[in-house]
Structure formats: structure tokens, C-alpha cells
KEKE-3310 file (N, C-alpha, C; in steps of 0.2 Angstrom, whole numbers, plus 5000, padded with zeros to 4 digits):
npx = (4665:4669:4660:4662:4660:4669:4684:4689:4680:4680:4680:4693:4692:4684:4692:4699:4706:4707:4723:4733:4747:4756:4755:4763:4778:4793:4806:4815:4812:4823:4826:4823:4814:4806:4794:4776:4762:4749:4736:4726:4714:4702:4692:4694:4704:4719:4732:4749:4767:4781:4791:4786:4780:4781:4772:4761:4759:4751:4752:4765:4767:4773:4784:4787:4799:4805:4819:4826:4838:4840:4846:4857:4850:4849:4856:4866:4870:4881:4879:4890:4890:4887:4875:4863:4858:4846:4847:4836:4838:4828:4826:4835:4840:4850:4867:4859:4843:4838:4840:4850:4862:4864:4868:4881:4887:4900:4909:4900:4882:4864:4851:4833:4826:4820:4821:4827:4825:4825:4822:4831:4841:4848:4856:4871:4884:4881:4890:4896:4908:4916:4923:4932:4937:4946:4951:4950:4936:4924:4908:4899:4885:4873:4858:4849:4836:4819:4803:4786:4788:4800:4817:4830:4845:4862:4876:4892:4908:4924:4935:4933:4933:4925:4910:4892:4885:4894:4897:4885:4884:4895:4893:4879:4863:4852:4835:4823:4806:4795:4787:4793:4801:4814:4832:4843:4852:4865:4859:4849:4855:4858:4846:4835:4836:4833:4837:4840:4843:4848:4850:4855:4844:4832:4822:4815:4811:4806:4795:4789:4798:4807:4805:4810:4822:4838:4836:4822:4821:4829:4820:4810:4815:4818:4805:4801:4797:4796:4805:4807:4813:4811:4814:4809:4811:4808:4800:4800:4786:4778:4775:4765:4752:4735:4726:4715:4697:4691:4697:4700:4706:4719:4735:4745:4761:4776:4786:4801:4805:4813:4813:4819:4821:4821:4814:4801:4799:4798:4786:4777:4778:4773:4760:4746:4748:4749:4753:4763:4765:4778:4775:4769:4775:4781:4769:4763:4772:4771:4757:4758:4766:4756:4748:4757:4760:4747:4744:4755:4751:4741:4747:4760:4770:4771:4778:4792:4807:4814:4804:4792:4776:4765:4750:4741:4727:4725:4720:4707:4701:4704:4701:4703:4712:4718:4723:4733:4744:4745:4749:4761:4769:4769:4777:4789:4792:4795:4806:4816:4816:4822:4835:4839:4841:4832:4818:4814:4804:4791:4779:4763:4753:4737:4731:4714:4700:4689:4698:4703:4712:4726:4737:4743:4739:4740:4747:4760:4762:4764:4755:4746:4747:4732:4720:4729:4737:4742:4734:4721:4725:4727:4713:4707:4711:4706:4694:4680:4683:4696:4694:4690:4702:4711:4706:4706:4720:4723:4717:4723:4736:4746:4761:4763:4766:4782:4792:4785:4773:4768:4758:4749:4739:4727:4714:4706:4695:4702:4718:4727)
npy = (5026:5012:5007:4994:4979:4968:4966:4954:4950:4959:4964:4964:4970:4981:4991:4997:5006:5016:5016:5025:5019:5030:5038:5033:5036:5036:5039:5047:5064:5079:5084:5080:5086:5093:5087:5085:5089:5082:5087:5081:5084:5081:5079:5090:5095:5100:5107:5106:5110:5097:5102:5112:5106:5107:5117:5112:5102:5095:5107:5103:5089:5073:5066:5049:5040:5027:5020:5010:5002:5000:4985:4979:4968:4960:4948:4944:4930:4917:4902:4887:4884:4896:4903:4914:4917:4924:4929:4933:4939:4937:4935:4930:4914:4905:4906:4914:4922:4934:4950:4960:4952:4943:4951:4954:4942:4931:4922:4911:4907:4906:4910:4914:4914:4922:4915:4919:4913:4900:4888:4884:4881:4867:4858:4860:4873:4891:4907:4921:4934:4948:4963:4971:4986:4985:4973:4955:4945:4932:4925:4911:4901:4889:4879:4873:4868:4868:4877:4881:4890:4897:4898:4890:4895:4892:4901:4905:4913:4921:4934:4927:4933:4944:4953:4948:4959:4967:4959:4960:4974:4976:4967:4966:4972:4985:4981:4988:4993:4980:4986:4996:4991:4993:4993:4995:5011:5023:5034:5028:5022:5032:5040:5029:5028:5034:5049:5047:5034:5019:5006:4991:4981:4980:4976:4984:5000:5012:5022:5034:5041:5045:5058:5067:5079:5085:5098:5100:5091:5099:5111:5106:5104:5116:5122:5116:5103:5087:5071:5053:5037:5021:5004:4995:4982:4982:4970:4960:4956:4967:4970:4960:4955:4956:4941:4934:4932:4938:4947:4937:4927:4930:4930:4939:4946:4944:4954:4960:4971:4984:4992:5005:5006:5019:5026:5020:5027:5039:5039:5037:5049:5058:5058:5070:5074:5073:5059:5056:5045:5042:5035:5019:5009:5013:5016:5004:4998:5005:5004:4990:4989:4993:4981:4972:4975:4976:4962:4958:4962:4953:4941:4939:4928:4921:4924:4931:4941:4938:4933:4940:4943:4950:4945:4943:4945:4948:4961:4961:4950:4950:4964:4980:4980:4986:5003:5014:5020:5010:4999:5002:5006:4992:4986:4993:4989:4976:4975:4983:4974:4963:4966:4972:4986:4988:4983:4970:4962:4955:4957:4954:4962:4966:4981:4987:4994:4995:4993:5000:5013:5015:5021:5030:5046:5052:5052:5052:5048:5040:5038:5024:5007:5001:4989:4984:4980:4991:5001:4998:5000:5015:5018:5012:5023:5035:5032:5030:5042:5040:5037:5049:5056:5050:5052:5066:5066:5060:5068:5080:5078:5071:5062:5044:5030:5023:5032:5043:5057:5064:5062:5070:5064:5067:5063:5071:5086:5098:5106:5097)
npz = (5293:5283:5267:5264:5271:5273:5267:5261:5252:5242:5224:5212:5200:5202:5205:5195:5181:5165:5159:5149:5139:5136:5146:5156:5165:5157:5160:5173:5179:5175:5187:5204:5212:5203:5200:5198:5210:5218:5228:5238:5250:5261:5251:5243:5229:5222:5212:5213:5215:5218:5225:5234:5244:5259:5262:5261:5269:5285:5300:5312:5308:5308:5296:5290:5283:5272:5272:5264:5252:5235:5228:5216:5209:5196:5187:5174:5167:5160:5151:5149:5136:5130:5129:5138:5153:5164:5181:5194:5210:5223:5237:5252:5258:5264:5271:5279:5282:5285:5277:5281:5286:5276:5266:5269:5269:5265:5252:5248:5245:5246:5237:5234:5218:5203:5186:5171:5154:5159:5154:5146:5153:5158:5166:5177:5180:5179:5174:5178:5173:5180:5186:5199:5204:5193:5195:5190:5193:5198:5197:5201:5198:5203:5200:5213:5217:5211:5213:5214:5203:5206:5209:5219:5220:5222:5225:5222:5224:5217:5221:5237:5248:5245:5251:5249:5244:5238:5227:5220:5218:5209:5199:5195:5189:5190:5196:5186:5186:5177:5168:5162:5153:5148:5147:5162:5166:5167:5173:5180:5191:5200:5200:5203:5216:5233:5240:5253:5255:5264:5268:5261:5251:5244:5231:5223:5221:5234:5229:5231:5238:5229:5224:5233:5237:5242:5244:5247:5258:5267:5267:5273:5286:5290:5291:5303:5303:5309:5305:5302:5302:5293:5290:5277:5267:5250:5240:5225:5225:5225:5212:5209:5201:5205:5203:5207:5208:5219:5233:5243:5238:5235:5238:5248:5247:5257:5266:5275:5288:5298:5313:5322:5340:5345:5336:5338:5350:5346:5338:5348:5356:5346:5346:5349:5336:5319:5308:5294:5281:5270:5256:5251:5257:5269:5275:5277:5285:5297:5300:5303:5314:5323:5324:5328:5340:5347:5346:5354:5367:5370:5368:5374:5378:5367:5356:5348:5346:5334:5327:5324:5316:5304:5299:5283:5284:5298:5303:5300:5305:5319:5323:5331:5346:5356:5361:5350:5357:5367:5360:5353:5365:5371:5361:5363:5376:5373:5364:5371:5383:5376:5375:5363:5351:5342:5331:5322:5311:5299:5287:5280:5278:5271:5265:5262:5256:5269:5279:5295:5298:5310:5314:5305:5297:5284:5268:5256:5240:5223:5208:5205:5197:5188:5196:5207:5222:5229:5224:5230:5243:5242:5241:5252:5261:5256:5251:5241:5234:5228:5214:5208:5211:5203:5190:5189:5189:5177:5167:5168:5164:5172:5176:5177:5188:5194:5190:5189:5193:5210:5224:5237:5250:5261:5271:5279:5281:5283:5286:5297)
capx = (4666:4669:4655:4664:4660:4674:4689:4690:4675:4681:4682:4699:4689:4680:4698:4703:4704:4712:4730:4736:4754:4760:4755:4768:4784:4798:4811:4815:4813:4830:4827:4819:4808:4802:4788:4770:4760:4741:4734:4719:4713:4695:4687:4696:4710:4723:4738:4755:4774:4783:4796:4782:4777:4781:4767:4754:4758:4748:4756:4768:4767:4779:4785:4791:4802:4808:4826:4829:4841:4838:4851:4857:4849:4848:4862:4866:4875:4882:4881:4897:4889:4887:4868:4862:4853:4846:4845:4834:4838:4823:4827:4841:4838:4855:4865:4855:4837:4838:4843:4857:4868:4865:4871:4887:4890:4906:4912:4894:4876:4858:4845:4827:4828:4817:4826:4826:4828:4827:4820:4837:4847:4845:4861:4878:4883:4883:4895:4897:4914:4915:4928:4931:4942:4950:4953:4945:4931:4920:4902:4896:4878:4870:4852:4848:4828:4813:4797:4781:4790:4806:4823:4835:4852:4868:4881:4899:4912:4931:4937:4928:4932:4919:4903:4888:4883:4900:4896:4879:4886:4899:4891:4872:4859:4845:4829:4819:4800:4795:4783:4798:4803:4821:4838:4844:4856:4869:4855:4844:4859:4856:4839:4831:4838:4831:4843:4842:4843:4854:4850:4853:4840:4826:4823:4810:4813:4801:4796:4787:4803:4811:4804:4813:4830:4840:4833:4816:4822:4831:4815:4805:4818:4817:4799:4799:4793:4801:4806:4808:4815:4810:4817:4806:4814:4802:4800:4796:4779:4775:4772:4762:4745:4729:4723:4709:4691:4690:4704:4701:4710:4725:4740:4749:4769:4779:4792:4804:4805:4816:4811:4823:4818:4821:4808:4795:4798:4796:4780:4773:4779:4770:4752:4741:4749:4748:4759:4761:4769:4780:4776:4765:4779:4781:4762:4762:4776:4768:4751:4760:4767:4751:4745:4761:4760:4741:4746:4759:4747:4737:4750:4767:4774:4771:4782:4800:4810:4815:4798:4786:4775:4758:4746:4737:4720:4725:4717:4700:4699:4705:4699:4706:4711:4721:4724:4739:4749:4747:4752:4768:4772:4771:4782:4795:4795:4797:4812:4821:4818:4826:4841:4840:4839:4827:4813:4814:4798:4789:4772:4760:4747:4734:4727:4710:4693:4686:4703:4703:4719:4727:4744:4744:4734:4741:4751:4763:4763:4764:4750:4748:4744:4726:4720:4734:4735:4743:4728:4717:4728:4724:4706:4706:4713:4703:4687:4678:4686:4701:4692:4691:4709:4714:4702:4709:4727:4723:4714:4727:4742:4751:4764:4761:4770:4787:4795:4779:4772:4766:4751:4748:4732:4725:4708:4702:4693:4707:4725:4726)
capy = (5019:5010:5004:4988:4975:4963:4966:4947:4950:4964:4962:4969:4973:4987:4995:4998:5013:5016:5020:5025:5019:5036:5042:5030:5040:5031:5042:5052:5072:5082:5087:5076:5090:5096:5083:5088:5086:5082:5087:5079:5087:5081:5080:5096:5093:5106:5105:5110:5107:5094:5107:5116:5100:5110:5122:5109:5097:5098:5108:5098:5083:5069:5062:5043:5038:5020:5021:5004:5004:4995:4981:4977:4962:4956:4945:4941:4924:4913:4894:4886:4884:4904:4905:4919:4916:4929:4927:4940:4938:4940:4935:4925:4908:4902:4904:4919:4923:4942:4953:4963:4948:4940:4954:4953:4934:4930:4916:4908:4908:4903:4914:4913:4919:4921:4913:4920:4908:4894:4880:4882:4879:4862:4856:4863:4879:4896:4910:4929:4937:4953:4966:4975:4989:4983:4966:4951:4942:4927:4923:4904:4900:4882:4878:4868:4865:4873:4876:4887:4896:4901:4893:4891:4896:4893:4906:4906:4918:4923:4933:4924:4938:4949:4952:4947:4966:4970:4955:4963:4981:4976:4961:4965:4977:4987:4979:4992:4989:4977:4990:5002:4988:4994:4991:5001:5016:5027:5038:5025:5020:5037:5041:5024:5027:5040:5053:5045:5026:5018:5000:4987:4975:4981:4975:4989:5007:5015:5027:5040:5045:5048:5065:5071:5082:5088:5105:5098:5090:5106:5115:5103:5104:5124:5124:5113:5097:5081:5065:5047:5033:5015:5001:4989:4979:4981:4964:4959:4954:4974:4971:4955:4957:4952:4937:4931:4935:4941:4948:4932:4922:4933:4929:4945:4944:4944:4959:4961:4977:4985:4999:5006:5008:5027:5027:5019:5032:5046:5038:5039:5056:5063:5060:5068:5077:5069:5055:5056:5041:5043:5029:5014:5003:5016:5015:4996:4996:5009:5000:4983:4990:4993:4974:4968:4978:4973:4955:4957:4963:4948:4935:4941:4924:4916:4929:4932:4946:4936:4929:4944:4943:4951:4940:4946:4946:4949:4966:4959:4944:4952:4970:4984:4977:4992:5009:5015:5020:5004:4994:5005:5004:4985:4984:4996:4986:4970:4977:4985:4968:4958:4968:4975:4992:4988:4978:4965:4958:4954:4959:4952:4965:4969:4987:4988:4996:4992:4994:5005:5016:5016:5025:5035:5051:5055:5048:5054:5042:5040:5035:5017:5003:4998:4983:4983:4981:4997:5006:4996:5005:5022:5017:5012:5028:5041:5029:5030:5047:5038:5038:5057:5059:5047:5055:5072:5065:5058:5074:5085:5076:5070:5056:5039:5025:5024:5039:5048:5063:5063:5065:5070:5062:5069:5063:5075:5092:5105:5104:5093)
capz = (5293:5276:5265:5263:5278:5273:5261:5256:5247:5236:5218:5211:5195:5204:5206:5188:5177:5159:5160:5142:5139:5135:5153:5161:5165:5155:5163:5178:5177:5176:5194:5208:5215:5198:5199:5201:5217:5217:5235:5240:5257:5263:5247:5238:5225:5220:5209:5216:5214:5225:5230:5239:5249:5265:5262:5260:5275:5291:5305:5316:5305:5307:5291:5290:5277:5270:5269:5260:5246:5230:5225:5208:5209:5191:5185:5168:5167:5153:5151:5145:5128:5127:5131:5142:5159:5169:5188:5198:5216:5226:5246:5255:5260:5268:5277:5283:5280:5286:5271:5281:5286:5270:5260:5271:5268:5260:5248:5245:5249:5242:5236:5230:5212:5196:5181:5164:5149:5163:5152:5142:5158:5161:5173:5177:5183:5175:5177:5177:5174:5182:5188:5205:5204:5188:5196:5188:5197:5194:5200:5198:5200:5202:5202:5218:5216:5208:5216:5213:5199:5209:5210:5224:5217:5226:5222:5225:5220:5219:5227:5241:5253:5244:5253:5242:5242:5233:5221:5216:5216:5203:5194:5194:5186:5194:5193:5185:5185:5171:5163:5159:5147:5145:5152:5167:5164:5173:5177:5184:5196:5204:5201:5205:5223:5236:5242:5260:5255:5268:5270:5254:5252:5242:5223:5220:5224:5238:5224:5233:5241:5224:5223:5239:5236:5248:5246:5250:5265:5271:5268:5279:5293:5291:5293:5309:5302:5311:5301:5305:5295:5295:5284:5273:5259:5245:5237:5219:5225:5225:5206:5208:5199:5208:5198:5210:5207:5224:5237:5248:5234:5233:5243:5249:5247:5263:5265:5281:5290:5304:5315:5328:5346:5345:5331:5341:5355:5342:5336:5354:5357:5342:5348:5344:5329:5312:5306:5287:5278:5264:5252:5254:5261:5275:5279:5279:5291:5303:5303:5305:5321:5328:5324:5331:5348:5349:5348:5360:5373:5371:5368:5375:5379:5361:5352:5348:5343:5328:5323:5324:5309:5304:5293:5278:5286:5305:5306:5299:5310:5326:5325:5335:5352:5361:5358:5347:5362:5372:5355:5353:5372:5371:5357:5365:5381:5372:5362:5376:5386:5373:5374:5356:5350:5336:5331:5316:5308:5293:5286:5274:5278:5265:5267:5257:5259:5275:5284:5299:5300:5317:5316:5299:5295:5278:5264:5251:5236:5217:5205:5205:5192:5189:5199:5210:5229:5230:5223:5236:5249:5242:5241:5259:5264:5254:5250:5234:5230:5223:5207:5206:5211:5197:5184:5189:5187:5170:5164:5170:5162:5177:5175:5182:5190:5197:5188:5188:5198:5216:5228:5245:5252:5267:5271:5284:5279:5285:5288:5304)
cpx = (4665:4662:4656:4665:4666:4678:4691:4685:4675:4683:4688:4697:4686:4685:4702:4701:4709:4718:4733:4744:4758:4759:4760:4775:4790:4805:4811:4815:4821:4831:4822:4813:4804:4795:4782:4767:4752:4741:4728:4718:4705:4691:4689:4703:4713:4729:4744:4762:4777:4788:4792:4779:4777:4775:4760:4754:4754:4753:4759:4767:4773:4780:4790:4793:4804:4815:4829:4833:4840:4845:4850:4856:4847:4855:4863:4872:4876:4883:4888:4896:4888:4881:4867:4857:4853:4843:4843:4834:4831:4823:4831:4837:4843:4862:4861:4848:4836:4842:4850:4862:4869:4868:4878:4891:4895:4906:4906:4888:4870:4853:4840:4827:4823:4822:4823:4828:4829:4826:4826:4842:4844:4850:4867:4878:4883:4887:4894:4904:4913:4922:4927:4937:4948:4953:4949:4942:4926:4914:4900:4889:4876:4864:4851:4841:4823:4806:4793:4784:4796:4811:4827:4841:4857:4873:4887:4904:4919:4931:4933:4927:4927:4913:4898:4886:4888:4899:4890:4881:4889:4897:4884:4870:4854:4840:4823:4812:4798:4791:4787:4800:4810:4826:4840:4851:4860:4865:4851:4848:4858:4849:4834:4833:4835:4837:4845:4843:4850:4855:4849:4849:4834:4827:4817:4811:4806:4799:4793:4792:4808:4810:4808:4821:4832:4838:4827:4817:4824:4825:4811:4808:4817:4811:4796:4797:4798:4801:4808:4810:4813:4813:4813:4810:4809:4804:4798:4789:4775:4772:4767:4755:4741:4726:4717:4703:4689:4696:4704:4705:4717:4730:4745:4756:4771:4785:4794:4805:4810:4814:4815:4818:4816:4815:4801:4793:4795:4789:4775:4773:4774:4762:4751:4741:4750:4754:4758:4767:4771:4780:4771:4768:4780:4774:4761:4765:4773:4762:4753:4762:4762:4748:4750:4761:4753:4741:4750:4756:4743:4741:4758:4772:4774:4775:4788:4802:4811:4810:4792:4783:4767:4755:4743:4730:4719:4720:4708:4697:4700:4702:4703:4706:4714:4721:4732:4745:4751:4750:4759:4772:4774:4776:4789:4797:4798:4804:4817:4822:4821:4834:4844:4839:4835:4823:4813:4808:4797:4781:4770:4753:4744:4730:4722:4704:4690:4692:4702:4710:4720:4732:4744:4738:4734:4746:4754:4765:4762:4757:4751:4744:4736:4726:4725:4733:4737:4737:4723:4719:4725:4716:4703:4706:4709:4696:4686:4681:4692:4700:4692:4697:4712:4712:4706:4717:4727:4722:4719:4735:4748:4754:4763:4766:4776:4792:4790:4779:4770:4760:4752:4741:4731:4717:4703:4700:4697:4714:4724:4730)
cpy = (5017:5007:4996:4984:4970:4963:4960:4948:4955:4961:4966:4973:4980:4992:4995:5005:5012:5020:5019:5024:5024:5040:5038:5033:5035:5033:5046:5060:5073:5082:5082:5080:5094:5093:5087:5084:5087:5083:5086:5080:5086:5082:5085:5093:5100:5103:5109:5108:5103:5098:5111:5111:5104:5115:5119:5104:5100:5100:5103:5091:5079:5065:5055:5041:5031:5021:5014:5007:4998:4992:4979:4970:4957:4954:4941:4936:4921:4906:4893:4886:4892:4906:4908:4915:4921:4927:4934:4937:4941:4940:4930:4920:4905:4905:4908:4920:4931:4945:4956:4958:4944:4944:4954:4947:4934:4923:4912:4910:4907:4908:4912:4917:4916:4919:4914:4915:4901:4888:4879:4880:4872:4859:4860:4870:4885:4901:4917:4931:4944:4957:4970:4979:4987:4976:4961:4947:4937:4925:4916:4903:4893:4882:4872:4864:4871:4871:4882:4892:4899:4896:4895:4890:4897:4897:4905:4910:4919:4931:4931:4928:4944:4948:4952:4954:4969:4966:4959:4970:4980:4972:4963:4971:4979:4984:4984:4989:4986:4981:4996:4998:4990:4993:4997:5005:5019:5031:5035:5023:5025:5039:5036:5022:5033:5042:5050:5037:5025:5011:4996:4981:4975:4978:4978:4995:5009:5021:5033:5044:5048:5056:5071:5072:5084:5094:5104:5095:5095:5110:5112:5104:5112:5126:5120:5106:5091:5075:5059:5043:5025:5011:4994:4987:4977:4975:4965:4958:4961:4975:4966:4956:4952:4948:4933:4936:4940:4942:4942:4926:4924:4933:4935:4943:4947:4949:4959:4968:4978:4991:4999:5008:5016:5029:5026:5024:5039:5046:5040:5045:5061:5064:5066:5071:5072:5066:5054:5051:5043:5036:5024:5009:5006:5015:5008:4995:4999:5006:4993:4984:4990:4985:4970:4969:4976:4965:4953:4958:4957:4941:4935:4934:4919:4920:4930:4937:4944:4933:4932:4944:4945:4948:4945:4949:4948:4955:4965:4954:4946:4958:4973:4981:4982:4998:5010:5015:5014:4999:4996:5004:4997:4983:4987:4992:4979:4970:4978:4978:4963:4960:4971:4983:4994:4982:4976:4961:4957:4955:4956:4956:4968:4975:4988:4991:4993:4992:5001:5007:5017:5021:5031:5039:5054:5051:5052:5047:5045:5038:5028:5013:5001:4991:4979:4983:4988:5003:5004:5000:5012:5022:5016:5019:5034:5039:5031:5037:5046:5039:5045:5059:5056:5050:5062:5072:5065:5064:5080:5084:5075:5063:5051:5034:5028:5030:5044:5053:5060:5065:5065:5069:5062:5068:5067:5083:5097:5101:5102:5096)
cpz = (5284:5274:5264:5270:5278:5266:5258:5252:5241:5229:5215:5204:5196:5205:5200:5185:5171:5160:5152:5142:5139:5142:5157:5159:5163:5159:5168:5175:5178:5184:5198:5210:5210:5197:5201:5207:5217:5225:5236:5248:5258:5258:5242:5235:5222:5217:5211:5213:5220:5229:5234:5244:5257:5267:5263:5265:5281:5296:5309:5314:5306:5301:5292:5284:5277:5268:5266:5254:5241:5228:5219:5208:5203:5188:5179:5167:5160:5155:5147:5137:5125:5128:5136:5147:5163:5175:5191:5205:5221:5234:5246:5257:5264:5266:5282:5279:5280:5280:5274:5282:5280:5265:5262:5271:5263:5257:5245:5248:5245:5243:5233:5224:5207:5191:5174:5159:5153:5159:5147:5147:5161:5167:5172:5178:5177:5178:5175:5179:5175:5185:5195:5206:5200:5190:5195:5194:5195:5199:5196:5202:5199:5204:5207:5217:5213:5211:5216:5209:5201:5209:5215:5221:5222:5222:5226:5220:5223:5217:5232:5247:5251:5247:5247:5240:5238:5226:5217:5214:5210:5197:5191:5190:5190:5191:5192:5184:5178:5165:5160:5153:5144:5150:5156:5164:5170:5176:5182:5191:5201:5206:5203:5213:5227:5238:5249:5260:5259:5269:5264:5256:5247:5234:5219:5224:5229:5233:5226:5235:5235:5222:5228:5237:5242:5250:5249:5257:5269:5271:5273:5286:5295:5294:5300:5309:5304:5306:5305:5299:5298:5289:5282:5267:5254:5241:5229:5219:5224:5217:5205:5207:5203:5203:5200:5208:5212:5229:5241:5245:5233:5238:5242:5250:5255:5262:5274:5282:5297:5307:5322:5335:5347:5341:5335:5347:5351:5340:5342:5356:5352:5342:5351:5338:5324:5310:5299:5284:5271:5260:5256:5258:5269:5279:5281:5285:5297:5305:5305:5312:5325:5329:5328:5338:5351:5351:5354:5367:5375:5372:5369:5375:5373:5355:5353:5344:5335:5324:5323:5316:5309:5297:5288:5281:5293:5306:5305:5303:5317:5328:5330:5343:5358:5358:5354:5353:5366:5367:5355:5359:5373:5367:5360:5371:5379:5368:5367:5381:5383:5373:5368:5357:5343:5336:5323:5315:5301:5292:5280:5273:5271:5268:5261:5260:5264:5281:5289:5301:5307:5318:5311:5298:5288:5274:5257:5246:5229:5214:5203:5199:5193:5192:5202:5218:5232:5230:5228:5242:5249:5242:5248:5262:5262:5252:5242:5230:5226:5216:5204:5205:5205:5191:5183:5186:5179:5166:5163:5168:5167:5174:5180:5183:5194:5196:5188:5194:5204:5219:5235:5247:5259:5268:5276:5280:5279:5286:5295:5309)
residu = (MET:SER:ALA:PHE:PRO:ASP:PRO:ARG:GLN:LEU:SER:ILE:GLN:ASP:PHE:THR:TYR:GLU:LEU:PRO:PRO:HIS:ARG:ILE:ALA:PRO:GLU:PRO:LEU:PRO:HIS:ARG:ASP:GLN:SER:ARG:LEU:LEU:VAL:TYR:ARG:GLY:GLY:GLN:ILE:SER:ASP:GLN:ARG:PHE:ARG:ASN:LEU:SER:SER:GLU:LEU:PRO:PRO:SER:ALA:LEU:LEU:VAL:PHE:ASN:ASP:THR:LYS:VAL:VAL:ARG:ALA:ARG:LEU:PHE:CYS:GLN:LYS:PRO:THR:GLY:GLY:ALA:VAL:GLU:LEU:PHE:CYS:LEU:GLU:PRO:VAL:ALA:PRO:HIS:ARG:ALA:VAL:GLU:PRO:ALA:MET:GLN:GLN:THR:GLY:SER:CYS:VAL:TRP:LYS:CYS:LEU:VAL:GLY:ASN:GLY:LYS:ARG:TRP:LYS:THR:GLY:PRO:VAL:GLN:LEU:ALA:PHE:ALA:VAL:ASP:ASP:GLU:PRO:ALA:LEU:LEU:THR:ALA:GLU:ARG:ARG:GLU:VAL:ALA:ASP:GLY:TYR:SER:LEU:ILE:GLN:PHE:SER:TRP:GLU:PRO:ALA:ALA:LEU:PRO:PHE:ALA:GLU:VAL:LEU:ARG:TYR:ALA:GLY:HIS:LEU:PRO:LEU:PRO:PRO:TYR:LEU:ASN:ARG:ALA:ASP:THR:ASP:VAL:ASP:ALA:VAL:ARG:TYR:GLN:THR:VAL:TYR:ALA:ALA:HIS:GLU:GLY:ALA:VAL:ALA:ALA:PRO:THR:ALA:GLY:LEU:HIS:PHE:SER:ASP:ALA:VAL:LEU:ALA:ASP:LEU:SER:LYS:HIS:GLY:PHE:GLN:THR:ALA:ARG:VAL:THR:LEU:HIS:VAL:GLY:ALA:GLY:THR:PHE:GLN:PRO:VAL:LYS:ALA:GLU:HIS:MET:ALA:GLY:HIS:ALA:MET:HIS:ASP:GLU:PRO:PHE:VAL:VAL:GLU:ALA:SER:VAL:LEU:ARG:GLN:LEU:LEU:GLU:GLN:ALA:PRO:GLN:PRO:ILE:ILE:ALA:VAL:GLY:THR:THR:SER:LEU:ARG:THR:LEU:GLU:SER:LEU:TYR:TRP:LEU:GLY:ALA:ARG:LEU:THR:GLN:GLN:PRO:ASP:ARG:MET:SER:VAL:THR:GLY:LEU:HIS:VAL:THR:GLN:TRP:GLN:PRO:TYR:GLU:GLU:GLY:PRO:LEU:VAL:THR:VAL:ALA:GLU:ALA:LEU:GLN:ALA:LEU:LEU:ARG:TYR:VAL:GLU:GLY:SER:GLY:ASN:THR:PHE:LEU:ARG:ALA:THR:THR:GLN:LEU:LEU:ILE:ALA:PRO:GLY:TYR:GLU:PHE:ARG:VAL:VAL:GLN:GLY:LEU:VAL:THR:ASN:PHE:HIS:GLN:PRO:GLU:SER:THR:LEU:LEU:LEU:LEU:VAL:ALA:ALA:LEU:ILE:GLY:PRO:ALA:TRP:ARG:ARG:VAL:TYR:ASN:HIS:ALA:LEU:ALA:HIS:GLU:TYR:ARG:PHE:LEU:SER:TYR:GLY:ASP:SER:SER:LEU:LEU:LEU:PRO:THR:GLU:HIS:LYS:LEU)
# end
């Protein structure tokens, strides 16, 4: 049991450490699986290489990946006077709010954006000329309204038959993490995506997956490890700092996810063997499934397939209601009863010390920023040992953050 009775009372200042700037990896390594792997298993720490991940995993483990794909969400437009305006596309607003159909929208759409140099953009449209297969194209953006630091931007483009995904692909730039403080390159176009990225919609990479190469995936298969994929489109909120004195004052960002019914069946069949999340986004998705299913067993008539949502504090207010199997079975019945083959939902789930994990028994993840919600998640999984793990990583020259090294965190004393 956690020593923290209520995560809302946690002070983020208790989850900090000194991260020297030179320890932040500015570039990816030449090969994905060359990264180092810190293994924490039930109190013991060892130093390995990521390419040897299969030898460190619990036998019969199921690895769950997030197969979202980062979109080129930064658009550098120009005013008629020649001044530059940067638009950072965060999430679709109209005519679709779901990411997948929004990326296929043609002609025009509205997105919630961050605007750089916004004070210099008073009125009128800004434009971005680009080319598609050497043919000229033009994107026009107009600001409709401003609220809470964000802008609603009306986009239109020619040729109008282009899907918005193609507009971003040809006209946009990858939104690298702000702490890298550099422009994206051709190397980033490949390396800031996982090798299994499939569904466009993220504005930040699920960085735990960046270490996986085709060779590592083949090795996992060779050794009999099963894999599954979920899709959570990582939002810019993943970089949102915690500014509140206590976590009760922090508003967790909202992210959409999709899970196929076949994956729900796979999770059900996995018990009692361990489930290992590849990345914090996969972990939040898996744990959110439990809370969705638990609520479905209590309120089946008040939920819809398109409106499923996990709130920030739901686990701490409701507590565990049913078994994991019961929750997953409720979700599966709900999806099948709706005539769909997948579950679409959103989550604001904040995992912090005091959280009781329901689905996941281990985590593959990078080393995260001080005073971040991602570090809180790590502390929830392995307890106060998070500080020993991070001190070890700093003392042994591990590389930190998005392009940094990796860790395998297994709370149990032995291989599960």
C-alpha cells in the first residue's frame, strides 16, 4: 500500500531532482536499439542494453505498444506584410473532433492551435505556400477566436481535394519537444517516429517506443513474447508543467485513445500472466480501460461508445469496484453490442503515488523531467525507489528525456 492517502494533497516539489542540461539527449543515437536500459526489478538495479530487452522481461509477458504517429503539426505561415506566424495544431474542433476523420477532412477545417508571434497577428488571413509532388499548393489560416491562451484557427487550402493529413505532411514541421530548442531535421522525420507508428494524430512521440527496432521486435517474437497495440494520440499537454502547489490544483490534459475489441480479448486472455506497458501513454490507456469498464458495470445506461471518458480523479473518488476481468468483459460486451470493432474514449487519468495499478505489472519508459506528471506515474509504480533509480541513472551517465536512454521498471522482487 502507498504511504500517500490522497494524491490530491501531493506537492510536486517532492518529485524533483537536478537535471544538468548536458544530460538531455539532443539527438538520437545512430541506431535505435543502441540505447542503454536500466532495469529495476523489485529493489535491484542493473545496467543493460536495450537490444537485450527480451532477456530481462518476465516470462510470458504481453507488451502493449502505442502505435500513434506524430503529425507535422507546426506550420510557419506569413502575413501579407511578410511577418511570420507559427501555428501549432493541437486538436481538431470542426467538422470532426475525433482525430482520425479530422485528418481525412478535405477543403477546410477548424483546429485548436497555439500561435507564435500571435500579438503581431491582428486581423486577416495568413498563408503558407507549399508543393505536393512539385505541384503548387496554398494553405490559408484565419483566426476565429481566442480563449485560455489558445486560438481556434479556420484552415482552408488548395487543392481542396487534399486530406488535411497530406497538408500537414507536405507543409508542416515535426513538433520536437521544446527543451530540444532546435529545428526539426530529416533525421527527426524518421527517428521521432516509432517503427510501428500507424495512426496519425499525435503532436509528441510516445518516446519509450523509439528504442524498438525491427531486430528487437523480431527477437521478442523469437522468444515467444506476445504484443498488442493501442492508439493514444499524445497531446501537447504531455509537456505541461505542474504549476500548482498541490496536485489538486493541477488540471490534467485530455487525450483520445482507441482500442480494438481484439485487444480487449487479448488482455482478458493474458491473465494471470504479466502485462508490460511500453510507455506512459500505453500505461494510461490500459489503466483507463479498467475505470471505463468499472463504471460501465455500474452505469451502463448513462454511457455511449462515443462519450466514454475517464476523469482525472475517478480512481481516487470511486476506488476499485470490480475485478479487472469483469471490467474488461463489460467493455467488450459494450463494444460488441454497439456493432463496433473498437472502443473510442478519452482520458484525463492522473496516476500518482497512492494509485493502485489494476492492469499493468511493469513499464518500459524513458527518464522524465523533474516535477512532471510522468515522473509522478513512475513514482506511483515503484514508490520512493524512483529517486534511487534516477540518482543511479545520473551517476552512470544515462541520457535523459525524449531521445535519451530507457528503463524497464518491474516492481516485483523476481521475474513474474
